[in-house]
mmCIF file as gemmi writes it, N, C-alpha and C atoms, coordinates in Angstrom:
data_model
loop_
_atom_site.group_PDB
_atom_site.id
_atom_site.type_symbol
_atom_site.label_atom_id
_atom_site.label_alt_id
_atom_site.label_comp_id
_atom_site.label_asym_id
_atom_site.label_entity_id
_atom_site.label_seq_id
_atom_site.pdbx_PDB_ins_code
_atom_site.Cartn_x
_atom_site.Cartn_y
_atom_site.Cartn_z
_atom_site.occupancy
_atom_site.B_iso_or_equiv
_atom_site.pdbx_formal_charge
_atom_site.auth_seq_id
_atom_site.auth_asym_id
_atom_site.pdbx_PDB_model_num
ATOM 1 N N . MET Axp A 1 ? 2.907 7.53 11.287 1 0 ? 1 A 1
ATOM 2 C CA . MET Axp A 1 ? 2.998 8.377 10.134 1 0 ? 1 A 1
ATOM 3 C C . MET Axp A 1 ? 2.166 7.778 9.023 1 0 ? 1 A 1
ATOM 4 N N . VAL Axp A 2 ? 1.469 8.635 8.342 1 0 ? 2 A 1
ATOM 5 C CA . VAL Axp A 2 ? 0.638 8.216 7.218 1 0 ? 2 A 1
ATOM 6 C C . VAL Axp A 2 ? 1.226 8.834 5.963 1 0 ? 2 A 1
ATOM 7 N N . GLY Axp A 3 ? 1.378 8.039 4.908 1 0 ? 3 A 1
ATOM 8 C CA . GLY Axp A 3 ? 1.947 8.571 3.676 1 0 ? 3 A 1
ATOM 9 C C . GLY Axp A 3 ? 1.519 7.782 2.463 1 0 ? 3 A 1
ATOM 10 N N . TYR Axp A 4 ? 1.903 8.292 1.313 1 0 ? 4 A 1
ATOM 11 C CA . TYR Axp A 4 ? 1.637 7.664 0.022 1 0 ? 4 A 1
ATOM 12 C C . TYR Axp A 4 ? 2.99 7.406 -0.631 1 0 ? 4 A 1
ATOM 13 N N . TYR Axp A 5 ? 3.338 6.141 -0.787 1 0 ? 5 A 1
ATOM 14 C CA . TYR Axp A 5 ? 4.634 5.74 -1.341 1 0 ? 5 A 1
ATOM 15 C C . TYR Axp A 5 ? 5.76 6.567 -0.728 1 0 ? 5 A 1
ATOM 16 N N . PHE Axp A 6 ? 5.826 6.562 0.581 1 0 ? 6 A 1
ATOM 17 C CA . PHE Axp A 6 ? 6.78 7.416 1.266 1 0 ? 6 A 1
ATOM 18 C C . PHE Axp A 6 ? 7.993 6.683 1.822 1 0 ? 6 A 1
ATOM 19 N N . GLU Axp A 7 ? 8.234 5.508 1.336 1 0 ? 7 A 1
ATOM 20 C CA . GLU Axp A 7 ? 9.405 4.746 1.762 1 0 ? 7 A 1
ATOM 21 C C . GLU Axp A 7 ? 10.695 5.532 1.49 1 0 ? 7 A 1
ATOM 22 N N . PHE Axp A 8 ? 10.792 6.16 0.324 1 0 ? 8 A 1
ATOM 23 C CA . PHE Axp A 8 ? 11.971 6.951 -0.027 1 0 ? 8 A 1
ATOM 24 C C . PHE Axp A 8 ? 12.133 8.124 0.936 1 0 ? 8 A 1
ATOM 25 N N . ASP Axp A 9 ? 11.02 8.808 1.231 1 0 ? 9 A 1
ATOM 26 C CA . ASP Axp A 9 ? 11.068 9.964 2.126 1 0 ? 9 A 1
ATOM 27 C C . ASP Axp A 9 ? 11.551 9.568 3.519 1 0 ? 9 A 1
ATOM 28 N N . VAL Axp A 10 ? 11.029 8.464 4.028 1 0 ? 10 A 1
ATOM 29 C CA . VAL Axp A 10 ? 11.435 7.985 5.353 1 0 ? 10 A 1
ATOM 30 C C . VAL Axp A 10 ? 12.917 7.606 5.337 1 0 ? 10 A 1
ATOM 31 N N . ALA Axp A 11 ? 13.361 6.966 4.274 1 0 ? 11 A 1
ATOM 32 C CA . ALA Axp A 11 ? 14.773 6.582 4.162 1 0 ? 11 A 1
ATOM 33 C C . ALA Axp A 11 ? 15.674 7.816 4.164 1 0 ? 11 A 1
ATOM 34 N N . MET Axp A 12 ? 15.239 8.872 3.485 1 0 ? 12 A 1
ATOM 35 C CA . MET Axp A 12 ? 16.037 10.108 3.447 1 0 ? 12 A 1
ATOM 36 C C . MET Axp A 12 ? 16.103 10.752 4.833 1 0 ? 12 A 1
ATOM 37 N N . VAL Axp A 13 ? 14.995 10.787 5.536 1 0 ? 13 A 1
ATOM 38 C CA . VAL Axp A 13 ? 14.982 11.358 6.891 1 0 ? 13 A 1
ATOM 39 C C . VAL Axp A 13 ? 15.87 10.514 7.801 1 0 ? 13 A 1
ATOM 40 N N . ASN Axp A 14 ? 15.735 9.196 7.719 1 0 ? 14 A 1
ATOM 41 C CA . ASN Axp A 14 ? 16.548 8.311 8.553 1 0 ? 14 A 1
ATOM 42 C C . ASN Axp A 14 ? 18.035 8.458 8.252 1 0 ? 14 A 1
ATOM 43 N N . ARG Axp A 15 ? 18.36 8.703 7.005 1 0 ? 15 A 1
ATOM 44 C CA . ARG Axp A 15 ? 19.761 8.885 6.61 1 0 ? 15 A 1
ATOM 45 C C . ARG Axp A 15 ? 20.39 10.079 7.329 1 0 ? 15 A 1
ATOM 46 N N . ILE Axp A 16 ? 19.566 11.068 7.619 1 0 ? 16 A 1
ATOM 47 C CA . ILE Axp A 16 ? 20.066 12.268 8.299 1 0 ? 16 A 1
ATOM 48 C C . ILE Axp A 16 ? 20.035 12.115 9.819 1 0 ? 16 A 1
ATOM 49 N N . ILE Axp A 17 ? 18.922 11.583 10.343 1 0 ? 17 A 1
ATOM 50 C CA . ILE Axp A 17 ? 18.798 11.558 11.81 1 0 ? 17 A 1
ATOM 51 C C . ILE Axp A 17 ? 19.48 10.365 12.476 1 0 ? 17 A 1
ATOM 52 N N . LYS Axp A 18 ? 19.58 9.242 11.783 1 0 ? 18 A 1
ATOM 53 C CA . LYS Axp A 18 ? 20.155 8.054 12.425 1 0 ? 18 A 1
ATOM 54 C C . LYS Axp A 18 ? 21.606 8.267 12.874 1 0 ? 18 A 1
ATOM 55 N N . PRO Axp A 19 ? 22.455 8.87 12.039 1 0 ? 19 A 1
ATOM 56 C CA . PRO Axp A 19 ? 23.827 9.106 12.517 1 0 ? 19 A 1
ATOM 57 C C . PRO Axp A 19 ? 23.888 10.052 13.72 1 0 ? 19 A 1
ATOM 58 N N . ARG Axp A 20 ? 22.942 10.971 13.805 1 0 ? 20 A 1
ATOM 59 C CA . ARG Axp A 20 ? 22.951 11.937 14.898 1 0 ? 20 A 1
ATOM 60 C C . ARG Axp A 20 ? 22.307 11.397 16.17 1 0 ? 20 A 1
ATOM 61 N N . LEU Axp A 21 ? 21.231 10.624 16.015 1 0 ? 21 A 1
ATOM 62 C CA . LEU Axp A 21 ? 20.486 10.14 17.179 1 0 ? 21 A 1
ATOM 63 C C . LEU Axp A 21 ? 20.731 8.67 17.496 1 0 ? 21 A 1
ATOM 64 N N . GLY Axp A 22 ? 21.264 7.943 16.538 1 0 ? 22 A 1
ATOM 65 C CA . GLY Axp A 22 ? 21.514 6.521 16.741 1 0 ? 22 A 1
ATOM 66 C C . GLY Axp A 22 ? 20.329 5.632 16.406 1 0 ? 22 A 1
ATOM 67 N N . VAL Axp A 23 ? 19.195 6.239 16.06 1 0 ? 23 A 1
ATOM 68 C CA . VAL Axp A 23 ? 17.996 5.483 15.683 1 0 ? 23 A 1
ATOM 69 C C . VAL Axp A 23 ? 17.297 6.203 14.534 1 0 ? 23 A 1
ATOM 70 N N . GLY Axp A 24 ? 16.526 5.428 13.793 1 0 ? 24 A 1
ATOM 71 C CA . GLY Axp A 24 ? 15.692 6.013 12.748 1 0 ? 24 A 1
ATOM 72 C C . GLY Axp A 24 ? 14.352 6.42 13.336 1 0 ? 24 A 1
ATOM 73 N N . LEU Axp A 25 ? 13.467 6.827 12.479 1 0 ? 25 A 1
ATOM 74 C CA . LEU Axp A 25 ? 12.132 7.223 12.931 1 0 ? 25 A 1
ATOM 75 C C . LEU Axp A 25 ? 11.44 6.033 13.6 1 0 ? 25 A 1
ATOM 76 N N . PRO Axp A 26 ? 10.992 6.187 14.833 1 0 ? 26 A 1
ATOM 77 C CA . PRO Axp A 26 ? 10.367 5.075 15.539 1 0 ? 26 A 1
ATOM 78 C C . PRO Axp A 26 ? 8.877 4.937 15.231 1 0 ? 26 A 1
ATOM 79 N N . ASN Axp A 27 ? 8.323 5.916 14.541 1 0 ? 27 A 1
ATOM 80 C CA . ASN Axp A 27 ? 6.881 5.951 14.315 1 0 ? 27 A 1
ATOM 81 C C . ASN Axp A 27 ? 6.411 4.802 13.43 1 0 ? 27 A 1
ATOM 82 N N . PRO Axp A 28 ? 5.259 4.215 13.767 1 0 ? 28 A 1
ATOM 83 C CA . PRO Axp A 28 ? 4.654 3.245 12.834 1 0 ? 28 A 1
ATOM 84 C C . PRO Axp A 28 ? 4.326 3.956 11.528 1 0 ? 28 A 1
ATOM 85 N N . GLN Axp A 29 ? 4.466 3.246 10.434 1 0 ? 29 A 1
ATOM 86 C CA . GLN Axp A 29 ? 4.21 3.835 9.119 1 0 ? 29 A 1
ATOM 87 C C . GLN Axp A 29 ? 3.005 3.168 8.48 1 0 ? 29 A 1
ATOM 88 N N . ILE Axp A 30 ? 2.066 3.982 8.048 1 0 ? 30 A 1
ATOM 89 C CA . ILE Axp A 30 ? 0.861 3.488 7.391 1 0 ? 30 A 1
ATOM 90 C C . ILE Axp A 30 ? 0.877 3.979 5.953 1 0 ? 30 A 1
ATOM 91 N N . GLU Axp A 31 ? 0.892 3.059 5.029 1 0 ? 31 A 1
ATOM 92 C CA . GLU Axp A 31 ? 0.95 3.358 3.606 1 0 ? 31 A 1
ATOM 93 C C . GLU Axp A 31 ? -0.464 3.321 3.029 1 0 ? 31 A 1
ATOM 94 N N . VAL Axp A 32 ? -0.983 4.484 2.596 1 0 ? 32 A 1
ATOM 95 C CA . VAL Axp A 32 ? -2.376 4.534 2.138 1 0 ? 32 A 1
ATOM 96 C C . VAL Axp A 32 ? -2.581 3.783 0.822 1 0 ? 32 A 1
ATOM 97 N N . SER Axp A 33 ? -1.552 3.647 -0.006 1 0 ? 33 A 1
ATOM 98 C CA . SER Axp A 33 ? -1.74 2.873 -1.235 1 0 ? 33 A 1
ATOM 99 C C . SER Axp A 33 ? -1.985 1.402 -0.886 1 0 ? 33 A 1
ATOM 100 N N . GLY Axp A 34 ? -1.301 0.903 0.129 1 0 ? 34 A 1
ATOM 101 C CA . GLY Axp A 34 ? -1.526 -0.467 0.591 1 0 ? 34 A 1
ATOM 102 C C . GLY Axp A 34 ? -2.897 -0.643 1.215 1 0 ? 34 A 1
ATOM 103 N N . MET Axp A 35 ? -3.319 0.365 1.982 1 0 ? 35 A 1
ATOM 104 C CA . MET Axp A 35 ? -4.668 0.326 2.574 1 0 ? 35 A 1
ATOM 105 C C . MET Axp A 35 ? -5.723 0.297 1.479 1 0 ? 35 A 1
ATOM 106 N N . TYR Axp A 36 ? -5.535 1.136 0.465 1 0 ? 36 A 1
ATOM 107 C CA . TYR Axp A 36 ? -6.504 1.208 -0.632 1 0 ? 36 A 1
ATOM 108 C C . TYR Axp A 36 ? -6.537 -0.11 -1.408 1 0 ? 36 A 1
ATOM 109 N N . HIS Axp A 37 ? -5.368 -0.69 -1.655 1 0 ? 37 A 1
ATOM 110 C CA . HIS Axp A 37 ? -5.317 -1.97 -2.366 1 0 ? 37 A 1
ATOM 111 C C . HIS Axp A 37 ? -6.095 -3.037 -1.595 1 0 ? 37 A 1
ATOM 112 N N . ALA Axp A 38 ? -5.875 -3.118 -0.292 1 0 ? 38 A 1
ATOM 113 C CA . ALA Axp A 38 ? -6.597 -4.093 0.542 1 0 ? 38 A 1
ATOM 114 C C . ALA Axp A 38 ? -8.093 -3.821 0.518 1 0 ? 38 A 1
ATOM 115 N N . PHE Axp A 39 ? -8.477 -2.554 0.544 1 0 ? 39 A 1
ATOM 116 C CA . PHE Axp A 39 ? -9.883 -2.146 0.485 1 0 ? 39 A 1
ATOM 117 C C . PHE Axp A 39 ? -10.524 -2.629 -0.814 1 0 ? 39 A 1
ATOM 118 N N . GLU Axp A 40 ? -9.839 -2.433 -1.924 1 0 ? 40 A 1
ATOM 119 C CA . GLU Axp A 40 ? -10.37 -2.861 -3.224 1 0 ? 40 A 1
ATOM 120 C C . GLU Axp A 40 ? -10.409 -4.386 -3.327 1 0 ? 40 A 1
ATOM 121 N N . MET Axp A 41 ? -9.391 -5.056 -2.836 1 0 ? 41 A 1
ATOM 122 C CA . MET Axp A 41 ? -9.344 -6.515 -2.918 1 0 ? 41 A 1
ATOM 123 C C . MET Axp A 41 ? -10.44 -7.158 -2.074 1 0 ? 41 A 1
ATOM 124 N N . GLU Axp A 42 ? -10.818 -6.518 -0.999 1 0 ? 42 A 1
ATOM 125 C CA . GLU Axp A 42 ? -11.879 -7.037 -0.129 1 0 ? 42 A 1
ATOM 126 C C . GLU Axp A 42 ? -13.2 -7.166 -0.894 1 0 ? 42 A 1
ATOM 127 N N . LYS Axp A 43 ? -13.428 -6.285 -1.848 1 0 ? 43 A 1
ATOM 128 C CA . LYS Axp A 43 ? -14.662 -6.317 -2.651 1 0 ? 43 A 1
ATOM 129 C C . LYS Axp A 43 ? -14.752 -7.587 -3.488 1 0 ? 43 A 1
ATOM 130 N N . TYR Axp A 44 ? -13.6 -8.155 -3.836 1 0 ? 44 A 1
ATOM 131 C CA . TYR Axp A 44 ? -13.563 -9.324 -4.719 1 0 ? 44 A 1
ATOM 132 C C . TYR Axp A 44 ? -13.151 -10.596 -3.988 1 0 ? 44 A 1
ATOM 133 N N . LYS Axp A 45 ? -13.219 -10.561 -2.676 1 0 ? 45 A 1
ATOM 134 C CA . LYS Axp A 45 ? -12.742 -11.662 -1.843 1 0 ? 45 A 1
ATOM 135 C C . LYS Axp A 45 ? -13.372 -13.01 -2.205 1 0 ? 45 A 1
ATOM 136 N N . ARG Axp A 46 ? -14.636 -13.011 -2.495 1 0 ? 46 A 1
ATOM 137 C CA . ARG Axp A 46 ? -15.341 -14.27 -2.749 1 0 ? 46 A 1
ATOM 138 C C . ARG Axp A 46 ? -15.541 -14.56 -4.236 1 0 ? 46 A 1
ATOM 139 N N . SER Axp A 47 ? -14.856 -13.84 -5.087 1 0 ? 47 A 1
ATOM 140 C CA . SER Axp A 47 ? -15.025 -14.091 -6.518 1 0 ? 47 A 1
ATOM 141 C C . SER Axp A 47 ? -13.716 -14.58 -7.118 1 0 ? 47 A 1
ATOM 142 N N . CYS Axp A 48 ? -13.8 -15.044 -8.329 1 0 ? 48 A 1
ATOM 143 C CA . CYS Axp A 48 ? -12.612 -15.527 -9.044 1 0 ? 48 A 1
ATOM 144 C C . CYS Axp A 48 ? -11.933 -14.393 -9.815 1 0 ? 48 A 1
ATOM 145 N N . ILE Axp A 49 ? -12.496 -13.212 -9.732 1 0 ? 49 A 1
ATOM 146 C CA . ILE Axp A 49 ? -11.962 -12.074 -10.475 1 0 ? 49 A 1
ATOM 147 C C . ILE Axp A 49 ? -10.747 -11.512 -9.745 1 0 ? 49 A 1
ATOM 148 N N . GLU Axp A 50 ? -9.696 -11.291 -10.491 1 0 ? 50 A 1
ATOM 149 C CA . GLU Axp A 50 ? -8.492 -10.651 -9.951 1 0 ? 50 A 1
ATOM 150 C C . GLU Axp A 50 ? -8.464 -9.238 -10.527 1 0 ? 50 A 1
ATOM 151 N N . PRO Axp A 51 ? -8.897 -8.259 -9.736 1 0 ? 51 A 1
ATOM 152 C CA . PRO Axp A 51 ? -8.999 -6.9 -10.265 1 0 ? 51 A 1
ATOM 153 C C . PRO Axp A 51 ? -7.639 -6.245 -10.478 1 0 ? 51 A 1
ATOM 154 N N . ASN Axp A 52 ? -7.587 -5.339 -11.421 1 0 ? 52 A 1
ATOM 155 C CA . ASN Axp A 52 ? -6.407 -4.517 -11.632 1 0 ? 52 A 1
ATOM 156 C C . ASN Axp A 52 ? -6.646 -3.225 -10.868 1 0 ? 52 A 1
ATOM 157 N N . VAL Axp A 53 ? -5.975 -3.054 -9.764 1 0 ? 53 A 1
ATOM 158 C CA . VAL Axp A 53 ? -6.199 -1.899 -8.901 1 0 ? 53 A 1
ATOM 159 C C . VAL Axp A 53 ? -5.213 -0.798 -9.259 1 0 ? 53 A 1
ATOM 160 N N . ASP Axp A 54 ? -5.753 0.331 -9.713 1 0 ? 54 A 1
ATOM 161 C CA . ASP Axp A 54 ? -4.928 1.49 -10.056 1 0 ? 54 A 1
ATOM 162 C C . ASP Axp A 54 ? -4.578 2.222 -8.768 1 0 ? 54 A 1
ATOM 163 N N . LEU Axp A 55 ? -3.304 2.255 -8.424 1 0 ? 55 A 1
ATOM 164 C CA . LEU Axp A 55 ? -2.859 2.861 -7.176 1 0 ? 55 A 1
ATOM 165 C C . LEU Axp A 55 ? -2.314 4.277 -7.361 1 0 ? 55 A 1
ATOM 166 N N . SER Axp A 56 ? -2.593 4.873 -8.518 1 0 ? 56 A 1
ATOM 167 C CA . SER Axp A 56 ? -2.135 6.248 -8.699 1 0 ? 56 A 1
ATOM 168 C C . SER Axp A 56 ? -2.912 7.156 -7.753 1 0 ? 56 A 1
ATOM 169 N N . PHE Axp A 57 ? -2.257 8.19 -7.311 1 0 ? 57 A 1
ATOM 170 C CA . PHE Axp A 57 ? -2.835 9.117 -6.338 1 0 ? 57 A 1
ATOM 171 C C . PHE Axp A 57 ? -4.165 9.67 -6.847 1 0 ? 57 A 1
ATOM 172 N N . ASP Axp A 58 ? -4.158 10.139 -8.086 1 0 ? 58 A 1
ATOM 173 C CA . ASP Axp A 58 ? -5.361 10.736 -8.673 1 0 ? 58 A 1
ATOM 174 C C . ASP Axp A 58 ? -6.499 9.724 -8.762 1 0 ? 58 A 1
ATOM 175 N N . SER Axp A 59 ? -6.183 8.502 -9.149 1 0 ? 59 A 1
ATOM 176 C CA . SER Axp A 59 ? -7.206 7.461 -9.262 1 0 ? 59 A 1
ATOM 177 C C . SER Axp A 59 ? -7.817 7.13 -7.9 1 0 ? 59 A 1
ATOM 178 N N . ILE Axp A 60 ? -6.986 7.032 -6.871 1 0 ? 60 A 1
ATOM 179 C CA . ILE Axp A 60 ? -7.498 6.75 -5.527 1 0 ? 60 A 1
ATOM 180 C C . ILE Axp A 60 ? -8.428 7.863 -5.077 1 0 ? 60 A 1
ATOM 181 N N . LEU Axp A 61 ? -8.023 9.115 -5.3 1 0 ? 61 A 1
ATOM 182 C CA . LEU Axp A 61 ? -8.884 10.242 -4.933 1 0 ? 61 A 1
ATOM 183 C C . LEU Axp A 61 ? -10.228 10.164 -5.646 1 0 ? 61 A 1
ATOM 184 N N . LYS Axp A 62 ? -10.194 9.891 -6.946 1 0 ? 62 A 1
ATOM 185 C CA . LYS Axp A 62 ? -11.441 9.812 -7.725 1 0 ? 62 A 1
ATOM 186 C C . LYS Axp A 62 ? -12.334 8.685 -7.229 1 0 ? 62 A 1
ATOM 187 N N . LYS Axp A 63 ? -11.757 7.5 -7.037 1 0 ? 63 A 1
ATOM 188 C CA . LYS Axp A 63 ? -12.539 6.334 -6.593 1 0 ? 63 A 1
ATOM 189 C C . LYS Axp A 63 ? -13.169 6.548 -5.222 1 0 ? 63 A 1
ATOM 190 N N . LEU Axp A 64 ? -12.505 7.326 -4.382 1 0 ? 64 A 1
ATOM 191 C CA . LEU Axp A 64 ? -13.028 7.582 -3.038 1 0 ? 64 A 1
ATOM 192 C C . LEU Axp A 64 ? -13.845 8.874 -2.967 1 0 ? 64 A 1
ATOM 193 N N . SER Axp A 65 ? -14.059 9.51 -4.131 1 0 ? 65 A 1
ATOM 194 C CA . SER Axp A 65 ? -14.825 10.769 -4.22 1 0 ? 65 A 1
ATOM 195 C C . SER Axp A 65 ? -14.234 11.868 -3.336 1 0 ? 65 A 1
ATOM 196 N N . LEU Axp A 66 ? -12.919 11.989 -3.405 1 0 ? 66 A 1
ATOM 197 C CA . LEU Axp A 66 ? -12.211 13.018 -2.642 1 0 ? 66 A 1
ATOM 198 C C . LEU Axp A 66 ? -11.669 14.074 -3.605 1 0 ? 66 A 1
ATOM 199 N N . PRO Axp A 67 ? -11.562 15.307 -3.147 1 0 ? 67 A 1
ATOM 200 C CA . PRO Axp A 67 ? -11.08 16.367 -4.04 1 0 ? 67 A 1
ATOM 201 C C . PRO Axp A 67 ? -9.574 16.292 -4.286 1 0 ? 67 A 1
ATOM 202 N N . ASN Axp A 68 ? -9.174 16.633 -5.502 1 0 ? 68 A 1
ATOM 203 C CA . ASN Axp A 68 ? -7.76 16.773 -5.812 1 0 ? 68 A 1
ATOM 204 C C . ASN Axp A 68 ? -7.427 18.247 -5.632 1 0 ? 68 A 1
ATOM 205 N N . LEU Axp A 69 ? -6.634 18.545 -4.634 1 0 ? 69 A 1
ATOM 206 C CA . LEU Axp A 69 ? -6.311 19.923 -4.277 1 0 ? 69 A 1
ATOM 207 C C . LEU Axp A 69 ? -5.071 20.443 -4.99 1 0 ? 69 A 1
ATOM 208 N N . GLY Axp A 70 ? -4.579 19.673 -5.931 1 0 ? 70 A 1
ATOM 209 C CA . GLY Axp A 70 ? -3.357 20.05 -6.633 1 0 ? 70 A 1
ATOM 210 C C . GLY Axp A 70 ? -2.188 19.273 -6.081 1 0 ? 70 A 1
ATOM 211 N N . GLN Axp A 71 ? -1.628 18.414 -6.898 1 0 ? 71 A 1
ATOM 212 C CA . GLN Axp A 71 ? -0.547 17.55 -6.429 1 0 ? 71 A 1
ATOM 213 C C . GLN Axp A 71 ? 0.814 18.23 -6.524 1 0 ? 71 A 1
ATOM 214 N N . HIS Axp A 72 ? 1.777 17.635 -5.872 1 0 ? 72 A 1
ATOM 215 C CA . HIS Axp A 72 ? 3.184 18.047 -5.858 1 0 ? 72 A 1
ATOM 216 C C . HIS Axp A 72 ? 3.405 19.343 -5.084 1 0 ? 72 A 1
ATOM 217 N N . ASP Axp A 73 ? 2.518 19.576 -4.151 1 0 ? 73 A 1
ATOM 218 C CA . ASP Axp A 73 ? 2.673 20.665 -3.19 1 0 ? 73 A 1
ATOM 219 C C . ASP Axp A 73 ? 2.641 19.962 -1.837 1 0 ? 73 A 1
ATOM 220 N N . ALA Axp A 74 ? 3.628 20.184 -1.008 1 0 ? 74 A 1
ATOM 221 C CA . ALA Axp A 74 ? 3.763 19.411 0.234 1 0 ? 74 A 1
ATOM 222 C C . ALA Axp A 74 ? 2.505 19.45 1.093 1 0 ? 74 A 1
ATOM 223 N N . PHE Axp A 75 ? 1.934 20.621 1.292 1 0 ? 75 A 1
ATOM 224 C CA . PHE Axp A 75 ? 0.746 20.723 2.139 1 0 ? 75 A 1
ATOM 225 C C . PHE Axp A 75 ? -0.439 19.999 1.511 1 0 ? 75 A 1
ATOM 226 N N . SER Axp A 76 ? -0.688 20.241 0.216 1 0 ? 76 A 1
ATOM 227 C CA . SER Axp A 76 ? -1.831 19.604 -0.453 1 0 ? 76 A 1
ATOM 228 C C . SER Axp A 76 ? -1.673 18.092 -0.491 1 0 ? 76 A 1
ATOM 229 N N . ASP Axp A 77 ? -0.469 17.62 -0.797 1 0 ? 77 A 1
ATOM 230 C CA . ASP Axp A 77 ? -0.229 16.167 -0.814 1 0 ? 77 A 1
ATOM 231 C C . ASP Axp A 77 ? -0.49 15.553 0.554 1 0 ? 77 A 1
ATOM 232 N N . ALA Axp A 78 ? -0.022 16.214 1.614 1 0 ? 78 A 1
ATOM 233 C CA . ALA Axp A 78 ? -0.231 15.698 2.972 1 0 ? 78 A 1
ATOM 234 C C . ALA Axp A 78 ? -1.712 15.702 3.327 1 0 ? 78 A 1
ATOM 235 N N . LEU Axp A 79 ? -2.407 16.776 2.995 1 0 ? 79 A 1
ATOM 236 C CA . LEU Axp A 79 ? -3.831 16.869 3.299 1 0 ? 79 A 1
ATOM 237 C C . LEU Axp A 79 ? -4.632 15.808 2.554 1 0 ? 79 A 1
ATOM 238 N N . MET Axp A 80 ? -4.354 15.624 1.269 1 0 ? 80 A 1
ATOM 239 C CA . MET Axp A 80 ? -5.08 14.616 0.492 1 0 ? 80 A 1
ATOM 240 C C . MET Axp A 80 ? -4.763 13.205 0.988 1 0 ? 80 A 1
ATOM 241 N N . THR Axp A 81 ? -3.527 12.966 1.4 1 0 ? 81 A 1
ATOM 242 C CA . THR Axp A 81 ? -3.148 11.653 1.933 1 0 ? 81 A 1
ATOM 243 C C . THR Axp A 81 ? -3.93 11.364 3.209 1 0 ? 81 A 1
ATOM 244 N N . VAL Axp A 82 ? -4.06 12.359 4.066 1 0 ? 82 A 1
ATOM 245 C CA . VAL Axp A 82 ? -4.835 12.178 5.303 1 0 ? 82 A 1
ATOM 246 C C . VAL Axp A 82 ? -6.311 11.964 4.974 1 0 ? 82 A 1
ATOM 247 N N . LEU Axp A 83 ? -6.835 12.66 3.972 1 0 ? 83 A 1
ATOM 248 C CA . LEU Axp A 83 ? -8.228 12.449 3.574 1 0 ? 83 A 1
ATOM 249 C C . LEU Axp A 83 ? -8.45 11.016 3.101 1 0 ? 83 A 1
ATOM 250 N N . ILE Axp A 84 ? -7.496 10.49 2.335 1 0 ? 84 A 1
ATOM 251 C CA . ILE Axp A 84 ? -7.585 9.088 1.884 1 0 ? 84 A 1
ATOM 252 C C . ILE Axp A 84 ? -7.601 8.163 3.093 1 0 ? 84 A 1
ATOM 253 N N . PHE Axp A 85 ? -6.679 8.383 4.026 1 0 ? 85 A 1
ATOM 254 C CA . PHE Axp A 85 ? -6.593 7.558 5.223 1 0 ? 85 A 1
ATOM 255 C C . PHE Axp A 85 ? -7.902 7.582 6.014 1 0 ? 85 A 1
ATOM 256 N N . VAL Axp A 86 ? -8.435 8.774 6.267 1 0 ? 86 A 1
ATOM 257 C CA . VAL Axp A 86 ? -9.668 8.912 7.05 1 0 ? 86 A 1
ATOM 258 C C . VAL Axp A 86 ? -10.831 8.232 6.337 1 0 ? 86 A 1
ATOM 259 N N . LYS Axp A 87 ? -10.949 8.436 5.024 1 0 ? 87 A 1
ATOM 260 C CA . LYS Axp A 87 ? -12.04 7.825 4.256 1 0 ? 87 A 1
ATOM 261 C C . LYS Axp A 87 ? -11.944 6.299 4.318 1 0 ? 87 A 1
ATOM 262 N N . LEU Axp A 88 ? -10.761 5.75 4.155 1 0 ? 88 A 1
ATOM 263 C CA . LEU Axp A 88 ? -10.596 4.297 4.217 1 0 ? 88 A 1
ATOM 264 C C . LEU Axp A 88 ? -10.886 3.758 5.611 1 0 ? 88 A 1
ATOM 265 N N . GLN Axp A 89 ? -10.478 4.485 6.639 1 0 ? 89 A 1
ATOM 266 C CA . GLN Axp A 89 ? -10.779 4.084 8.006 1 0 ? 89 A 1
ATOM 267 C C . GLN Axp A 89 ? -12.291 4.071 8.228 1 0 ? 89 A 1
ATOM 268 N N . GLN Axp A 90 ? -12.986 5.108 7.773 1 0 ? 90 A 1
ATOM 269 C CA . GLN Axp A 90 ? -14.444 5.179 7.929 1 0 ? 90 A 1
ATOM 270 C C . GLN Axp A 90 ? -15.116 4.027 7.189 1 0 ? 90 A 1
ATOM 271 N N . ASP Axp A 91 ? -14.677 3.773 5.964 1 0 ? 91 A 1
ATOM 272 C CA . ASP Axp A 91 ? -15.284 2.707 5.166 1 0 ? 91 A 1
ATOM 273 C C . ASP Axp A 91 ? -15.027 1.336 5.787 1 0 ? 91 A 1
ATOM 274 N N . ARG Axp A 92 ? -13.883 1.175 6.421 1 0 ? 92 A 1
ATOM 275 C CA . ARG Axp A 92 ? -13.557 -0.105 7.047 1 0 ? 92 A 1
ATOM 276 C C . ARG Axp A 92 ? -14.437 -0.337 8.28 1 0 ? 92 A 1
ATOM 277 N N . GLU Axp A 93 ? -14.769 0.745 8.989 1 0 ? 93 A 1
ATOM 278 C CA . GLU Axp A 93 ? -15.586 0.631 10.191 1 0 ? 93 A 1
ATOM 279 C C . GLU Axp A 93 ? -17.066 0.409 9.877 1 0 ? 93 A 1
ATOM 280 N N . ASN Axp A 94 ? -17.482 0.793 8.691 1 0 ? 94 A 1
ATOM 281 C CA . ASN Axp A 94 ? -18.917 0.636 8.318 1 0 ? 94 A 1
ATOM 282 C C . ASN Axp A 94 ? -19.191 -0.686 7.653 1 0 ? 94 A 1
């Protein structure tokens, strides 16, 4: 599962399914804010500069030149989160 600060969401889902199934969500969880932070920190790996990385959704979209499709809509948030993930994966491979 790929998400943006979705620890609360996963906890809520687990709260409902764990009593019924006996287990929580087994899926690996990938947090795009953490991926983005690591991506930004890699740029400063060999310097003494400690950057202030803005992890707001809008800032990440802007820095990665991705469109903001309108936040706080489940479909748009999911689509933009996947775009962030794909862009970071591509940048990591290059």
